[in-house]
C-alpha positions as CSV (number, residue, x, y, z in Angstrom):
1,M,175.3,21.3,60.2
2,S,177.9,22.7,62.4
3,P,177.1,24.4,65.7
4,S,178.0,27.7,64.2
5,K,175.6,27.4,61.4
6,T,172.9,26.1,63.5
7,A,173.4,29.0,65.9
8,S,173.4,31.6,63.0
9,L,170.0,30.1,61.8
10,V,168.4,30.3,65.0
11,F,169.5,33.9,65.3
12,L,168.2,34.7,62.0
13,V,164.8,33.1,62.5
14,L,164.5,35.1,65.7
15,L,165.5,38.3,63.9
16,V,162.8,37.7,61.2
17,A,160.2,37.0,64.0
18,A,161.1,40.2,65.7
19,C,160.8,42.2,62.6
20,L,157.5,40.7,61.8
21,S,156.2,41.2,65.4
22,G,157.5,45.0,65.2
23,C,155.5,45.4,61.8
24,Q,152.2,44.2,63.2
25,P,149.9,46.7,64.7
26,S,149.7,46.4,68.4
27,V,146.8,44.6,69.9
28,S,145.0,46.1,72.8
29,A,141.9,45.3,74.7
30,P,138.7,46.7,73.1
31,P,137.6,49.9,75.1
32,E,135.1,49.2,77.9
33,Q,131.3,50.0,76.9
34,K,129.8,52.9,78.9
35,N,126.4,51.6,79.6
36,I,123.5,53.0,81.7
37,T,120.6,51.1,83.3
38,I,117.4,52.9,84.1
39,V,114.5,51.5,86.3
40,I,111.0,52.4,85.8
41,P,108.0,50.7,87.1
42,E,105.8,50.1,84.0
43,D,106.5,50.0,80.2
44,P,105.7,53.3,78.3
45,P,102.6,52.9,76.1
46,S,104.5,54.3,73.0
47,F,106.9,56.7,72.1
48,N,104.2,59.2,71.3
49,P,103.3,61.2,74.5
50,V,100.9,63.3,72.6
51,I,98.5,60.4,72.7
52,T,99.1,58.8,76.0
53,D,101.1,61.4,78.2
54,T,102.0,58.9,81.1
55,G,105.7,60.5,81.5
56,Y,107.3,57.3,80.4
57,D,106.6,57.7,76.9
58,A,108.1,61.2,76.9
59,L,111.1,59.7,78.8
60,V,111.9,57.2,76.1
61,M,110.9,59.4,73.4
62,E,113.9,61.7,74.1
63,L,116.4,58.9,73.6
64,V,115.4,58.3,69.8
65,M,113.3,61.3,68.3
66,L,113.8,65.0,67.7
67,G,111.5,68.1,67.5
68,L,112.2,71.3,65.9
69,S,113.0,72.8,69.3
70,D,113.5,71.8,73.0
71,I,113.6,73.6,76.3
72,D,116.6,73.7,78.6
73,A,116.8,73.5,82.3
74,E,116.4,77.3,82.7
75,G,113.2,77.3,80.6
76,S,114.8,78.8,77.5
77,V,113.9,77.3,74.1
78,F,116.7,76.2,71.8
79,P,116.7,74.8,68.3
80,E,117.0,71.0,67.7
81,L,116.0,70.1,64.0
82,A,115.7,73.8,63.5
83,A,118.9,75.7,62.4
84,E,117.7,78.6,64.3
85,L,114.5,80.0,66.1
86,P,112.5,82.0,64.1
87,T,111.7,85.6,65.4
88,I,110.6,89.0,64.2
89,E,114.2,90.2,64.4
90,N,115.5,87.6,62.0
91,G,112.6,87.8,59.5
92,G,111.2,84.3,60.5
93,V,108.0,85.7,62.0
94,V,105.6,87.9,60.2
95,A,102.6,89.5,61.7
96,D,99.8,91.0,60.0
97,E,98.3,93.7,62.4
98,D,95.3,94.5,60.0
99,T,94.1,90.7,59.6
100,G,95.5,89.4,63.0
101,A,97.2,86.5,61.1
102,M,101.0,85.5,61.4
103,S,103.3,83.3,59.4
104,V,106.5,81.7,60.8
105,T,109.3,80.3,58.5
106,W,111.5,77.7,59.8
107,K,114.9,76.7,58.5
108,M,116.0,73.2,59.4
109,R,119.5,71.6,59.9
110,Q,120.7,69.9,56.8
111,D,123.0,67.4,58.5
112,V,120.2,65.2,60.5
113,Q,119.5,61.8,59.3
114,W,117.0,59.0,60.1
115,A,118.7,55.7,61.2
116,D,118.3,54.3,57.7
117,G,120.3,57.2,56.2
118,K,117.5,59.3,54.7
119,P,117.7,63.1,55.6
120,V,115.2,64.6,58.0
121,T,113.5,67.3,55.9
122,A,110.5,69.6,55.5
123,D,108.6,66.8,54.0
124,D,108.6,65.2,57.5
125,V,107.3,68.2,59.1
126,I,104.5,68.6,56.8
127,F,103.7,64.8,57.2
128,T,103.5,65.2,61.0
129,Y,101.4,68.2,60.8
130,E,98.9,66.6,58.3
131,A,98.7,63.5,60.4
132,I,97.7,65.4,63.5
133,V,95.1,67.3,61.9
134,N,93.4,64.3,60.1
135,P,89.9,64.3,61.6
136,E,89.6,60.7,61.6
137,T,92.9,59.5,62.8
138,G,94.8,62.5,64.1
139,G,95.3,63.9,67.4
140,W,95.6,67.4,69.2
141,I,98.3,69.8,70.0
142,P,98.3,73.4,71.5
143,G,97.4,76.0,68.9
144,I,96.8,73.5,66.0
145,D,93.3,75.4,65.4
146,S,95.4,78.3,64.8
147,I,97.1,76.9,61.7
148,D,95.6,77.4,58.3
149,S,98.4,75.4,56.4
150,V,102.0,74.5,56.3
151,E,103.7,75.4,53.0
152,K,107.2,73.7,51.7
153,V,109.6,76.5,50.6
154,D,112.4,74.0,49.7
155,D,113.7,70.5,51.2
156,Y,114.9,72.3,54.4
157,T,112.6,75.4,54.8
158,F,108.8,75.5,55.4
159,T,106.3,78.3,56.5
160,I,103.4,77.8,58.9
161,H,100.5,80.1,58.2
162,Y,98.5,81.1,61.2
163,N,95.1,82.5,61.2
164,A,95.8,84.4,64.4
165,I,98.7,85.4,66.5
166,Y,100.1,82.3,68.2
167,P,102.9,83.2,70.8
168,G,103.6,79.6,71.6
169,Y,105.0,78.9,68.1
170,L,108.4,78.1,69.3
171,T,107.6,74.8,70.9
172,Q,104.4,73.9,69.0
173,F,106.4,71.2,67.2
174,G,108.9,70.6,69.8
175,G,109.4,71.0,73.5
176,E,108.6,68.0,75.9
177,Q,105.7,66.2,74.0
178,L,105.8,66.6,70.3
179,V,108.5,65.3,67.9
180,I,108.8,65.2,64.0
181,W,108.0,61.7,62.4
182,P,109.4,60.1,59.3
183,A,107.1,60.4,56.2
184,H,108.9,57.5,54.4
185,Y,108.6,55.3,57.5
186,C,105.3,55.9,59.2
187,D,102.1,54.5,57.7
188,A,99.8,57.5,57.4
189,S,96.8,55.3,56.6
190,Q,97.2,53.9,60.4
191,G,97.0,57.4,61.6
192,F,98.8,59.6,64.1
193,A,96.9,58.1,67.1
194,A,97.7,54.4,66.3
195,W,100.4,54.1,63.8
196,D,103.1,51.4,64.4
197,C,106.2,53.6,64.3
198,A,105.0,55.0,67.6
199,R,106.0,51.5,68.9
200,K,108.9,50.9,66.7
201,P,110.3,54.4,66.1
202,L,112.8,55.3,63.2
203,S,115.5,57.2,65.2
204,D,116.8,60.5,64.3
205,G,118.1,61.2,68.2
206,P,121.1,60.1,69.9
207,F,120.1,56.4,70.6
208,I,118.3,53.8,68.6
209,L,115.9,51.3,70.0
210,S,117.3,47.7,69.4
211,E,115.0,45.5,71.5
212,W,111.8,45.8,73.4
213,V,110.7,42.9,75.5
214,N,107.2,44.0,77.0
215,G,107.3,43.9,80.7
216,D,111.0,43.3,81.0
217,H,113.2,45.8,79.3
218,M,114.0,48.1,76.5
219,T,117.5,48.5,75.0
220,F,118.9,51.4,73.3
221,V,122.2,51.8,71.4
222,R,124.4,54.4,70.6
223,N,123.4,56.2,67.3
224,N,126.7,56.6,65.5
225,N,125.4,58.9,62.9
226,Y,123.9,61.4,65.4
227,F,124.4,64.9,64.1
228,E,126.3,66.3,67.0
229,K,129.8,65.1,66.6
230,G,131.2,63.1,69.6
231,K,127.9,62.5,71.2
232,P,126.3,60.7,72.9
233,Q,129.1,59.4,75.0
234,I,127.0,56.4,76.5
235,D,127.1,53.5,74.5
236,K,124.1,51.6,75.5
237,I,121.1,52.1,77.7
238,T,118.9,49.6,79.2
239,V,115.4,50.5,80.6
240,R,114.4,47.8,82.9
241,I,110.6,47.5,83.9
242,V,110.7,46.8,87.7
243,P,107.2,47.4,89.4
244,D,108.4,46.9,92.9
245,Q,109.9,50.0,94.5
246,S,112.0,48.2,97.1
247,V,113.7,46.1,94.2
248,R,114.5,49.3,92.5
249,K,115.9,50.7,95.6
250,T,118.1,47.6,96.2
251,M,119.3,47.7,92.3
252,L,120.4,51.2,93.0
253,I,122.3,50.6,96.3
254,N,123.9,47.4,94.6
255,G,125.1,49.3,91.5
256,D,122.7,47.4,89.3
257,A,120.8,50.4,88.3
258,D,122.0,54.1,87.6
259,L,118.8,55.9,87.6
260,D,115.4,55.5,89.4
261,M,112.7,57.7,87.8
262,W,110.2,59.9,90.1
263,T,111.7,58.6,93.4
264,T,109.2,58.9,96.2
265,E,109.8,60.8,99.2
266,Q,110.2,57.8,101.5
267,M,112.8,56.4,99.1
268,I,114.8,59.7,99.1
269,H,115.0,59.3,102.9
270,D,116.2,55.7,102.5
271,L,118.7,56.6,99.9
272,K,120.3,59.7,101.3
273,D,123.1,58.0,103.2
274,Q,123.9,55.4,100.7
275,P,127.5,55.9,99.5
276,N,127.1,55.1,95.7
277,V,123.7,56.7,95.2
278,E,122.9,60.4,94.9
279,V,119.5,62.0,95.3
280,S,119.1,64.5,92.5
281,L,116.4,67.0,93.3
282,S,115.0,69.6,90.9
283,P,114.7,73.2,92.5
284,Y,111.2,73.2,91.1
285,N,108.3,70.8,89.9
286,R,105.4,71.6,87.5
287,W,103.4,69.0,89.6
288,V,101.3,70.7,92.3
289,M,98.8,69.1,94.4
290,R,95.6,70.9,94.4
291,I,92.2,70.9,95.8
292,F,89.6,72.0,93.2
293,F,86.2,73.5,94.2
294,N,82.9,72.7,92.2
295,L,81.4,76.0,91.8
296,A,78.0,74.7,90.1
297,A,75.3,72.6,91.8
298,K,75.7,68.9,91.4
299,G,74.6,67.6,88.2
300,T,74.8,71.1,86.5
301,T,77.5,72.9,84.7
302,D,76.5,76.6,84.9
303,P,77.5,78.4,88.1
304,A,75.6,81.5,86.9
305,A,72.3,79.7,86.5
306,T,72.8,77.0,89.1
307,P,75.3,78.1,91.6
308,H,76.8,75.6,94.1
309,P,74.6,75.9,97.3
310,I,77.5,76.1,99.5
311,L,81.1,76.6,97.6
312,S,79.7,79.5,95.3
313,D,80.2,81.8,98.5
314,L,83.7,83.2,98.4
315,R,83.8,83.3,102.2
316,V,83.4,79.7,102.5
317,R,86.2,78.9,99.9
318,R,88.5,81.1,101.8
319,A,87.4,79.5,105.0
320,I,88.5,76.1,103.6
321,R,91.7,77.5,102.7
322,A,92.4,78.9,106.1
323,A,91.6,75.7,108.0
324,I,94.1,73.5,106.1
325,D,97.5,73.4,107.7
326,V,99.7,72.8,104.4
327,D,102.9,72.5,106.5
328,T,101.7,69.4,108.0
329,I,100.8,67.8,104.8
330,S,104.4,68.6,103.5
331,K,106.2,67.2,106.7
332,E,104.0,64.2,107.3
333,F,103.5,62.8,103.9
334,F,106.2,64.3,101.8
335,L,108.9,64.3,104.6
336,G,109.5,68.0,103.9
337,Y,110.6,67.5,100.1
338,A,107.3,69.1,98.9
339,K,107.1,72.7,99.4
340,P,103.9,74.7,100.0
341,A,102.5,76.4,97.2
342,W,99.6,79.1,97.0
343,T,100.0,80.6,93.6
344,E,100.3,79.2,89.9
345,F,103.6,81.2,89.6
346,F,106.2,79.9,92.0
347,R,109.1,79.2,89.7
348,P,111.1,81.0,86.9
349,P,110.5,82.8,84.4
350,Y,107.2,83.8,86.2
351,E,107.1,84.6,90.0
352,C,104.7,86.4,91.9
353,D,105.0,88.2,95.3
354,I,101.5,87.2,96.4
355,P,101.7,86.7,100.3
356,R,101.1,83.2,101.4
357,P,97.6,82.8,102.9
358,K,97.9,82.1,106.8
359,Y,96.8,78.9,108.4
360,D,94.3,80.3,110.9
361,P,91.4,78.0,112.0
362,A,89.9,80.9,114.0
363,A,89.8,83.1,111.1
364,A,88.2,80.2,109.1
365,A,85.4,79.6,111.7
366,A,84.8,83.5,111.7
367,L,84.3,83.5,107.9
368,L,81.8,80.6,108.1
369,D,79.9,82.6,110.8
370,E,79.8,85.6,108.6
371,A,78.4,83.5,105.8
372,G,75.7,82.4,108.1
373,W,76.9,78.8,108.6
374,V,76.4,77.9,112.3
375,D,75.7,75.0,114.5
376,T,72.0,75.4,115.6
377,D,71.5,71.9,116.8
378,G,74.8,71.2,118.6
379,D,75.8,68.0,116.5
380,G,79.2,69.8,115.5
381,I,78.2,70.5,112.0
382,R,77.3,73.8,110.7
383,D,74.0,74.5,109.0
384,K,72.0,77.2,107.3
385,A,68.3,77.3,106.3
386,G,68.0,73.6,107.1
387,Q,71.0,72.7,105.1
388,K,74.1,70.8,106.7
389,L,77.6,72.2,105.7
390,S,78.5,68.9,104.4
391,L,80.8,68.1,101.3
392,L,81.9,65.2,99.3
393,F,85.7,65.0,98.6
394,Q,86.9,62.7,95.9
395,T,90.4,61.8,94.6
396,S,92.3,58.8,93.1
397,A,93.4,55.9,95.0
398,N,97.1,56.8,96.1
399,S,98.3,56.5,99.6
400,V,99.5,59.9,99.8
401,R,96.4,61.4,98.5
402,Q,94.2,59.5,100.5
403,E,96.0,60.5,103.7
404,T,96.0,64.1,102.7
405,Q,92.1,63.7,102.2
406,R,92.0,62.6,106.0
407,I,94.1,65.5,107.0
408,V,91.8,67.8,105.2
409,Q,88.7,66.0,106.7
410,R,89.9,66.4,110.2
411,A,90.9,70.0,109.7
412,L,87.4,71.1,108.1
413,A,85.5,69.0,110.8
414,S,87.6,71.2,113.5
415,I,85.5,74.2,112.1
416,G,82.2,72.3,111.8
417,V,82.4,71.2,108.1
418,E,81.4,67.6,107.5
419,V,83.5,65.9,104.8
420,E,82.9,62.7,103.2
421,V,85.8,61.3,101.4
422,Q,85.9,59.0,98.4
423,F,88.6,57.5,96.2
424,F,88.6,55.7,92.7
425,D,91.2,53.7,91.0
426,A,93.2,56.3,88.7
427,S,92.1,54.4,85.6
428,V,88.6,55.3,86.4
429,F,89.1,58.9,88.1
430,F,91.4,60.0,85.2
431,S,89.3,58.5,82.4
432,N,87.9,60.4,79.6
433,D,84.8,58.2,79.6
434,P,81.8,60.5,79.0
435,N,79.5,57.7,80.5
436,N,81.3,57.4,83.8
437,S,80.2,59.9,86.5
438,N,83.0,59.3,88.8
439,T,85.8,61.0,86.4
440,R,87.3,64.3,87.6
441,H,85.7,65.9,84.4
442,H,82.2,65.1,85.5
443,F,83.1,66.5,88.9
444,Y,80.0,65.1,90.7
445,A,81.5,65.9,93.9
446,D,82.1,69.1,95.8
447,L,85.9,68.9,96.2
448,E,88.3,67.0,94.1
449,M,92.2,66.8,94.7
450,F,94.9,65.7,92.3
451,S,98.2,67.0,90.8
452,T,98.4,69.2,87.7
453,G,101.0,71.7,86.4
454,N,102.2,73.8,83.6
455,R,104.6,72.1,81.1
456,S,105.9,75.1,79.2
457,P,107.5,78.2,80.0
458,D,104.9,80.0,78.2
459,P,101.8,79.5,80.5
460,A,99.1,80.2,77.8
461,V,98.1,76.6,77.1
462,Y,97.9,76.0,80.9
463,F,96.0,79.1,81.7
464,R,93.4,78.5,78.9
465,N,92.0,75.6,81.3
466,W,90.2,78.5,83.4
467,T,88.6,80.2,80.5
468,C,84.7,79.9,80.0
469,A,85.0,77.9,76.9
470,E,86.9,75.2,78.8
471,I,84.0,74.4,81.0
472,A,83.6,70.6,81.0
473,Q,80.0,69.7,80.3
474,K,77.9,67.1,78.6
475,A,77.9,69.1,75.3
476,N,81.5,68.5,75.0
477,N,81.6,65.0,76.3
478,W,83.1,66.3,79.6
479,S,86.5,67.0,78.0
480,G,86.8,70.5,79.0
481,A,89.7,71.4,81.4
482,N,87.6,73.7,83.5
483,I,86.2,71.2,85.6
484,E,85.5,74.1,88.4
485,R,83.1,75.6,86.0
486,W,84.5,78.9,87.0
487,C,83.7,81.7,84.6
488,N,85.1,85.1,84.7
489,P,84.9,87.6,81.8
490,E,87.7,89.8,83.0
491,Y,89.9,86.6,83.1
492,D,88.7,85.8,79.6
493,A,89.5,89.2,78.3
494,L,93.0,89.1,79.6
495,F,93.5,85.7,78.0
496,E,92.5,86.9,74.8
497,Q,95.0,89.8,75.0
498,T,97.8,87.3,75.6
499,Q,96.8,85.5,72.4
500,R,97.4,88.7,70.4
501,E,100.5,89.8,72.1
502,L,104.0,88.6,71.1
503,D,106.1,90.9,73.4
504,P,107.1,88.6,76.3
505,D,107.2,91.4,78.9
506,K,103.7,92.6,78.2
507,R,102.5,88.8,78.0
508,K,104.1,88.3,81.4
509,E,102.0,91.4,82.8
510,L,98.7,89.8,81.5
511,F,99.5,86.3,83.1
512,I,100.2,87.7,86.4
513,K,96.9,89.5,86.3
514,M,95.2,86.4,85.6
515,N,97.0,84.5,88.2
516,D,95.9,87.3,90.7
517,L,92.2,86.7,89.8
518,L,92.7,82.9,90.4
519,V,94.3,83.4,93.8
520,E,92.0,86.2,94.9
521,D,88.8,84.1,93.8
522,V,90.2,80.9,95.4
523,V,89.2,78.9,92.4
524,V,91.7,76.1,93.6
525,I,93.8,75.6,96.6
526,P,97.2,74.9,95.6
527,L,98.7,72.6,98.5
528,V,102.4,71.6,97.7
529,H,104.6,71.4,94.7
530,Q,105.9,68.0,94.9
531,A,109.6,67.1,94.8
532,D,110.8,66.2,91.3
533,V,113.6,63.6,92.6
534,H,115.6,61.0,90.9
535,G,117.9,58.4,92.6
536,V,121.0,58.3,90.6
537,S,124.4,56.5,90.7
538,N,127.2,58.8,91.7
539,T,129.0,57.6,88.5
540,I,126.7,59.5,86.2
541,A,127.5,63.1,85.2
542,G,125.3,65.4,83.0
543,L,121.9,64.8,84.8
544,E,120.1,68.1,84.8
545,L,116.4,68.0,86.4
546,T,114.1,70.5,84.8
547,P,110.4,71.3,85.4
548,W,110.0,71.8,81.7
549,D,110.9,68.2,80.6
550,E,111.8,64.7,81.5
551,A,115.2,63.8,82.9
552,L,116.5,62.3,79.6
553,W,116.3,65.9,77.8
554,N,119.8,66.2,77.6
555,I,120.9,62.5,77.6
556,K,123.3,63.3,74.8
557,D,125.4,65.1,77.2
558,W,125.5,62.3,79.8
559,R,128.7,60.5,80.5
560,R,130.3,58.2,83.1
561,R,132.6,59.9,85.7
562,E,136.1,58.5,85.6
563,Q,136.5,56.2,88.9
């Protein structure tokens, strides 16, 4: 072959190769996955916080399951599975003033699917309701006794028939704890409290559980069929189980973790100057550390028939409150992050202008003098009619609580009150075991201390705790929430009014009056509302802490910041 022909052939081959190359789609590197690692100290017991309520169950539930509604960071309810929120104005709520009953009709979205492709429908709502009310295997949710039935209208519409006005209907099948479960996937015979689908959930939320290695990690992958287009923006979430706080801190600092849940005050202090970590602090928290008074004599539950020989006197309760320096508790053990509290309403949408009680040991001593408690034998402990002013103070084993106990013990000793402190493992103290006298419900001591809080913008469920019907006693297996055994007919009458009132402004007035009674009667001593703080990588955007829900409530909106 001549050199010219050879050159022509080479040129032709190169030309064809160039054309073929130009016709092929360009090959580029796959987009980088956007992953998040969350560290928590223990496994969630399940995805059903109605049953277990550890906080970690509600946390992971937000990744995979949806309710009819949820609550945003401002405390406003918004629709989730619902197409809209039913109201009187849109005809979704109908109240019968003659019978006191009401009906609420919900219309559901028609574009939400379970991970297996089946639609989420009214049948799933009815299935969830029937599972809860099953007397053998069910559970309990606020207001469930007010429901007579749930009626299917069509595949995406149903009506809840109430036997009474129930103002909390908007979050009864939503909010922080309750989600709708799939009728075709969960085994009804296993029951709501124990079914397998609470450990292996079928997702309709932004993520799908792909793996759970107990004691090590949980892996969640993006739900590509999530109904909100373009969301979530994170591809994978790994929840690592890391019991050691120092290890969790190191992981955050080194970039091996993006979020540490419920960061302690000391850890906040250690992280505040780290360049790769932000400390995200909610302006309010639901959890308030409180001292509770036992108003009935030890071993009894009726303060009217058998009043507590010391604490039934309001002057004594006021003296104890005046003798405790809450600012010292906040600074020494919460490093200033926990803020003093003295009323149940300290955050929107309910706020009261009740003046803060003064720390005044001299006034506390004067109140005890007025109540007839004086030190007659010079041993430093006040007495009256041969009885020493001596109190038993119990809490759960926790370094902060135990140190707070000792502060209170020293403060009361300075005004002549002897305090014996005891603490029990949390598994004992917070147990519902009716045969264990060391539980908070039995309240065999004189004083108890732990943290509680209102989880809903509508405080009805929380304020029910101080009604006479909720008094914990042997007859109800010590399950009542009113462990103080405080019974006030005026308070009960106000509460009953809130249960018949749908107007939010009128309900607010009633709740404020109830709160005033609690504060004036010193039923409890709120100490501090603890900091709701999370350590978070500064590459994470979208985290919005709220006192109404766990941090992942809006996980569908999280994203990685561009570096």
